[in-house]
N, C-alpha and C positions, 0 to 999 in steps of 0.2 A: 941695754939697761932698762929696767922696768920703770914706768912713770907712776907717780902717786895718783890714785883715783880721786882723792879729795882735792888735790891741787889742780888737776886737770878740770874738775868741775868748777873750781873757782875761776880758772882762766877762761872757761867757756862763756862766762858772763861778759867778757870783753871781746868784741868781734875781732877775730884773727889771732888773738893771743893763745887760745887753746890749741889751734893748729900749729902755731909756732912752738909751743911747749912740747907738743908731740913730735917735733922734728920736721914738720912740713913748712919750711920757712917761706917758700914762694907762695904757697896757697894762703898762708896766714897773712903775709904782707899784702897780697892782692886784696883780700877781704878787708883788711884794715884800711888800705888806701881807698877802696871803694866806699866804705862806710863814712870815713872822714871827708872824702871828696864830695859825697852827696850833701853832707852838712855844710861844707864850704860853698857849694853851689846855691844851696837854700839861702845862706846868709848873704852871699854876694849879689845874687840876682832877685832875691825875694820871691822865689818860685815855690810857694807852699805846696803845690801839687806834688812835688818830689818827696814830701814827707811820708807818703805811703811806701816808699822804697826802704826806709830805715828799718821798720820792723821785719820786713822780708829778709834783709841782709842779716839782721841780728838773729832771727830764728834759724836761718840757714847755717850761720856760724855756730850757734849753740848746739844744734842737733848734729851737725857735722862733727864737732869735737866729741860729743858723746858717742857717736857711731864709731869714730876712729879709735876712741879709747877702749871700746869693747871688742876690737879686732884682736886676734891672737898676735903674739909677738912677731912671728915670722911674716905675717901679712903686713903688719905696720912697718917693719924694716924694708920690705919690698916697696911699699908706697913711698917711704922716705927716699929710696934710691931713684924713684921715678917722679919725684916732687915736681908738680906742674902748677901753673897759675889756675885758680879755680874756674875762670871763665873759658879756658881752653876746652872744657867739657861741653860747653854750650856752642862754641864756634866750630868744634870738630877739628881743630888744628893740632897736629902732632909734629914733633920735631924729629 
């Protein structure tokens, strides 16, 4: 099923929601947990140095959603079948 370009753009403004809307639940949840986890750490431990991570996560999520939305349908379906947490790309872990 094709996804709305306008609604995927709106979802892209909320970290993780755009990926979840496009069917990549693990990736979306991982981004959302990372974003809100950083906010919780900042509030709990008053570590303002972590504030620089928030825009990085937000921009990653925003542009990842837009990039995923511009994939053709078959490529998106293939990614949905391989849905992985976004940090697995950085750690090199494959199941």
